[in-house]
matplotlib code that plots the C-alpha trace (Angstrom):
import matplotlib.pyplot as plt

x = [0.0, 1.1, 2.8, 2.4, 4.4, 4.2, 7.2, 8.7, 8.9, 6.0, 3.8, 3.4, 2.2, 5.1, 5.0, 7.6, 9.5, 9.4, 12.0, 13.1, 13.8, 14.0, 12.6, 13.4, 10.5, 10.2, 8.5, 10.9, 13.8, 13.7, 15.0, 12.4, 13.5, 10.8, 10.5, 8.4, 9.4, 10.4, 7.3, 6.8, 5.9, 2.2, 0.2, -2.7, -3.3, -4.2, -0.9, 0.6, -2.3, -1.4, 0.8, 3.6, 7.2, 9.3, 11.0, 13.5, 13.6, 10.0, 6.8, 3.2, -0.1, -3.2, -6.7, -9.9, -13.3, -16.6, -18.9, -21.0, -24.7, -24.7, -26.5, -23.0, -21.7, -18.9, -18.5, -14.9, -12.7, -11.7, -11.1, -8.8, -6.9, -6.4, -5.2, -2.8, -1.3, -0.9, 0.8, 3.2, 4.2, 4.5, 5.6, 7.6, 8.8, 7.4, 7.7, 4.2, 5.2, 5.9, 2.4, -0.3, -3.8, -6.8, -10.3, -13.7, -13.5, -10.7, -11.3, -8.1, -9.3, -6.2, -6.9, -10.4, -10.1, -11.2, -9.8, -7.4, -6.2, -5.5, -3.5, -1.6, -0.8, 0.5, 2.8, 4.0, 4.7, 7.2, 8.6, 12.3, 12.4, 15.9, 17.7, 17.0, 13.5, 10.5, 7.1, 3.6, 0.2, -2.8, -6.3, -9.6, -12.7, -14.8, -13.2, -14.6, -13.6, -14.3, -13.8, -10.2, -9.6, -5.8, -5.2, -3.0, -5.3, -5.3, -9.0, -10.1, -10.9, -9.1, -9.3, -10.2, -10.4, -13.5, -12.7, -15.2, -16.2, -16.3, -19.8, -18.5, -14.7, -14.6, -12.6, -8.8, -7.7, -5.0, -3.0, -2.8, -1.7, 1.0, 2.3, 2.3, 3.7, 5.2, 7.3, 9.4, 10.6, 14.4, 16.7, 17.3, 13.9, 10.7, 7.0, 4.2, 0.6, -2.1, -5.4, -8.6, -11.1, -13.2, -11.6, -8.2, -6.1, -4.0, -4.9, -1.2, -1.0, 2.2, 3.6, 3.4, 0.6, 1.3, -1.5, -1.6, -3.9, -5.4, -2.4, 0.0, 1.4, 1.9, 2.9, 3.6, 1.2, 2.6, 0.4, 2.7, 0.8, 1.0, 2.1, 5.4, 5.0, 6.8, 4.5, 7.1, 9.3, 12.5, 14.5, 13.0, 10.9, 7.1, 4.7, 0.9, -1.1, -4.8, -8.1, -9.3, -8.9, -9.9, -13.3, -14.0, -15.5, -14.0, -15.9, -16.4, -17.5, -17.7, -17.4, -13.6, -12.9, -16.0, -15.7, -16.2, -16.4, -13.2, -12.1, -11.6, -8.4, -6.9, -7.8, -6.2, -3.1, -2.5, -3.4, -0.9, 1.9, 0.9, 0.8, 4.2, 2.9, 4.5, 8.1, 7.9, 5.6, 4.3, 3.6, 1.8, -0.4, -1.2, -2.0, -4.3, -6.2, -6.6, -8.1, -10.6, -11.6, -12.4, -14.4, -17.3, -20.7, -21.5, -22.8, -20.8, -20.8, -19.2, -16.5, -17.6, -19.7, -21.6, -19.9, -17.7, -18.7, -17.8, -15.0, -14.8, -16.9, -19.0, -22.6, -23.5, -21.6, -24.8, -24.1, -20.8, -21.5, -23.8, -24.4, -24.6, -24.8, -22.0, -22.6, -20.2, -17.8, -16.0, -15.5, -12.4, -8.8, -6.0, -3.6, 0.1, 1.5, 5.0, 7.5, 9.6, 8.9, 10.6, 10.5, 7.6, 8.6, 12.2, 12.0, 11.5, 8.6, 9.2, 7.8]
y = [0.0, 3.6, 5.1, 8.9, 11.0, 14.7, 16.9, 17.9, 21.5, 22.4, 19.4, 18.5, 14.9, 12.8, 9.3, 7.2, 4.7, 1.1, 0.6, 4.2, 5.8, 9.4, 11.5, 14.9, 17.3, 18.5, 21.7, 23.0, 20.6, 19.6, 16.0, 14.2, 11.3, 8.7, 6.0, 3.6, -0.1, -1.5, -2.8, -6.6, -8.8, -9.1, -11.8, -9.5, -9.1, -5.4, -4.5, -3.0, -0.5, 3.1, 5.4, 3.7, 4.2, 6.8, 5.4, 7.2, 10.9, 11.3, 11.2, 12.1, 12.5, 12.2, 13.0, 12.4, 12.9, 12.1, 12.8, 9.9, 9.7, 13.3, 16.3, 17.7, 14.6, 15.0, 12.7, 13.0, 13.3, 9.7, 9.5, 12.5, 10.7, 7.6, 9.5, 11.5, 8.4, 6.9, 10.1, 10.3, 6.6, 6.3, 9.8, 11.1, 7.8, 8.1, 4.8, 3.3, 2.6, 6.4, 7.5, 7.8, 7.7, 8.9, 8.5, 7.6, 4.3, 3.1, 0.4, 1.2, 3.5, 5.6, 6.3, 7.7, 11.4, 12.7, 16.0, 14.2, 11.7, 14.4, 16.4, 13.3, 12.5, 16.0, 15.7, 12.4, 14.0, 16.5, 14.4, 14.0, 16.2, 16.9, 18.6, 16.7, 15.6, 16.2, 16.1, 16.3, 17.0, 16.6, 17.3, 16.9, 17.8, 20.6, 23.9, 26.9, 30.1, 31.8, 35.3, 36.0, 37.7, 37.9, 40.2, 37.9, 37.7, 40.4, 39.7, 39.3, 35.5, 32.3, 29.6, 26.1, 22.4, 20.4, 16.9, 14.1, 14.9, 18.7, 18.8, 17.5, 18.1, 21.4, 22.5, 22.6, 26.3, 27.6, 28.8, 25.1, 23.8, 26.5, 25.6, 21.9, 21.5, 24.9, 26.2, 22.9, 22.6, 23.1, 24.6, 22.1, 20.4, 21.2, 20.8, 20.9, 21.2, 20.5, 21.6, 21.0, 22.8, 26.0, 29.2, 27.6, 30.4, 31.0, 27.7, 27.3, 31.0, 31.4, 35.0, 35.5, 34.9, 34.9, 37.1, 36.0, 37.5, 35.8, 36.7, 35.0, 38.2, 38.1, 40.0, 38.8, 39.9, 40.4, 38.5, 38.8, 39.7, 43.2, 41.8, 40.8, 37.2, 35.0, 32.5, 30.9, 27.9, 27.2, 27.9, 25.3, 25.7, 25.5, 25.8, 25.6, 25.0, 25.5, 25.1, 28.7, 32.1, 32.8, 34.1, 31.4, 27.9, 24.7, 22.1, 18.4, 17.6, 15.0, 17.7, 17.2, 13.5, 12.2, 9.0, 9.8, 12.7, 14.4, 17.6, 20.2, 21.4, 17.9, 16.9, 20.0, 19.6, 16.0, 16.7, 19.6, 17.2, 14.3, 16.5, 18.0, 21.5, 21.7, 22.4, 25.5, 26.7, 29.4, 27.0, 24.6, 27.3, 28.7, 25.3, 24.5, 27.7, 27.2, 23.8, 25.2, 28.1, 25.9, 22.9, 21.3, 21.4, 19.3, 19.2, 20.0, 20.0, 22.9, 21.9, 24.5, 27.6, 29.9, 32.2, 31.6, 30.2, 31.7, 29.3, 26.5, 23.4, 23.5, 22.9, 21.9, 21.7, 22.8, 26.3, 26.3, 24.4, 25.0, 22.9, 24.3, 23.5, 23.8, 25.2, 25.7, 27.8, 26.9, 30.0, 29.2, 30.1, 27.9, 29.9, 29.6, 30.7, 30.4, 31.5, 33.7, 35.4, 33.8, 33.8, 31.4, 30.9, 30.2, 27.9, 24.2, 22.4, 18.9, 17.0]
z = [0.0, -0.5, 2.6, 3.1, 5.5, 6.2, 5.6, 9.0, 7.8, 5.5, 6.2, 2.5, 2.1, 0.6, -0.8, 1.0, -1.2, 0.1, 2.8, 3.0, 6.4, 5.1, 2.2, 0.8, 0.3, -3.3, -2.1, 0.6, 0.2, 3.8, 4.7, 6.8, 9.0, 9.5, 12.2, 10.2, 10.2, 6.8, 5.0, 5.3, 2.3, 1.7, 0.0, -0.6, -4.3, -3.8, -2.1, -5.2, -5.8, -5.8, -7.8, -9.9, -9.0, -10.8, -13.8, -16.0, -16.6, -17.8, -15.7, -16.4, -14.7, -16.9, -15.6, -17.5, -15.8, -17.5, -14.5, -15.7, -14.9, -13.7, -15.3, -16.2, -17.9, -20.5, -23.4, -24.5, -21.4, -21.0, -24.7, -24.3, -21.5, -23.5, -26.6, -24.5, -23.0, -26.4, -27.7, -24.7, -25.0, -28.8, -29.8, -26.9, -25.4, -21.9, -20.1, -19.4, -15.8, -15.3, -16.4, -13.7, -15.1, -13.1, -14.6, -13.3, -15.2, -12.9, -10.2, -8.2, -5.5, -5.7, -9.4, -9.1, -9.9, -6.5, -5.2, -2.8, -5.4, -8.0, -5.5, -4.4, -8.0, -8.5, -5.5, -6.9, -10.3, -8.9, -6.1, -6.6, -9.7, -10.9, -13.9, -17.1, -16.1, -18.3, -16.6, -18.1, -16.5, -18.7, -17.5, -19.3, -17.4, -16.0, -15.0, -13.3, -11.5, -8.2, -6.8, -5.8, -2.4, -2.1, -5.0, -7.1, -10.1, -12.9, -13.7, -10.0, -10.3, -9.4, -12.0, -10.7, -11.7, -10.7, -9.4, -9.4, -5.8, -6.1, -4.6, -1.3, -1.3, -3.3, -6.3, -6.8, -7.0, -9.3, -6.2, -5.0, -8.4, -8.6, -5.2, -5.8, -9.3, -10.4, -7.6, -7.1, -10.7, -10.5, -13.2, -16.0, -15.6, -17.5, -16.9, -19.5, -18.4, -21.1, -19.6, -21.5, -19.3, -19.1, -17.7, -17.9, -19.5, -16.4, -14.5, -13.3, -12.2, -14.3, -14.5, -18.3, -20.9, -24.7, -26.2, -29.8, -32.5, -35.5, -37.7, -35.3, -33.9, -30.2, -27.1, -23.5, -20.9, -17.4, -14.9, -11.9, -8.7, -7.5, -4.1, -5.7, -4.7, -7.3, -8.9, -11.2, -10.7, -8.8, -12.0, -14.3, -17.4, -17.0, -19.9, -19.7, -22.9, -22.0, -23.8, -23.7, -22.2, -18.6, -19.7, -22.3, -22.2, -23.7, -25.6, -26.0, -29.6, -32.3, -34.9, -35.3, -35.0, -36.9, -34.9, -31.2, -28.8, -27.8, -26.1, -28.8, -27.3, -26.8, -30.3, -31.9, -29.7, -30.8, -34.4, -34.6, -33.3, -35.5, -38.7, -37.9, -37.1, -33.7, -34.4, -32.1, -29.5, -31.8, -34.6, -32.2, -30.8, -34.3, -35.6, -32.7, -33.2, -36.9, -36.4, -33.8, -36.0, -39.0, -37.8, -39.4, -37.6, -34.7, -31.2, -28.1, -24.3, -22.4, -20.0, -17.5, -17.4, -15.3, -12.9, -9.9, -6.6, -3.3, -2.4, 0.1, -0.5, -3.6, -2.9, -6.4, -9.7, -11.4, -10.0, -11.8, -15.1, -18.0, -21.1, -24.6, -28.3, -30.8, -34.2, -37.1, -35.0, -31.8, -29.7, -27.8, -28.2, -26.6, -24.5, -23.6, -20.3, -18.9, -16.2, -18.5, -21.9, -24.9, -28.7, -29.4, -33.1, -32.4, -29.3, -30.3, -28.7, -27.2, -24.3]

ax = plt.figure().add_subplot(projection="3d")
ax.plot(x, y, z, "-o")
ax.set_aspect("equal")
plt.show()
């Protein structure tokens, strides 16, 4: 079974490797000494359940939530997760054993996309991160936003992800995501987040957003908090490619694949890579937007909607989410955010 210990300094939950007597926190770098006895062999067939061990220099967490049998069900999110795993393994050579999948089809209790499981998976993703590592977080599901009260948002709203148990456990706020997976990334390592959800433009709370127009011209917007608090990494490269701007909604649709429902953003991301249109970050973003601007007609389901809740435990996802039809035009624009501005048409893209 998975063993968790709290960091002796910042109290972050850490996954203790089998037999280990100490562990270094990926958030504050404190070495925590444990007094746990070495695990004994178990004959229980469920003893190996839980997050996989780290393997090689590449790790990924993939989350797909369908919210099945609810009024806010999504049709394409688990398809997105499966397609993303296939892409990482076959195109970018991620070891299968280094990919942690959380979907509501899973039977392993640690892999159901609840709030706690998603957060534990994100801690696992960055744990032990070192120079040379390449990490990926992909999320396909509902997103929302809520009023910001600490003054670190340009638009006055925190962006959020909606886990399967959001009605009882609450949403995952961008500040939490930034603390868990952005700040620990060391110099020489890189993290890519691909987030297919509503209101996801600045879902990692990164300092700079690439504002690109329809001709491909761009400027970098400064989203650093007025408080001066640094929301970037510990020297490493972090990129977030999100489904839409902070005020837009993302769609599930069958208009693009012709075969099955997919997330519009995930489909356009994978298609750009498969067709060789992702040599640079600028080319990737432009290609994704071109696919989305020129779809055939179809029907869609919004991956979020409505306004923001007040914070704390969400009483009903129906107060956050609205459905909608999809005509001949998809009204969403994928966004790119990062820790430091760079030349998007000169920097090569690679996971």
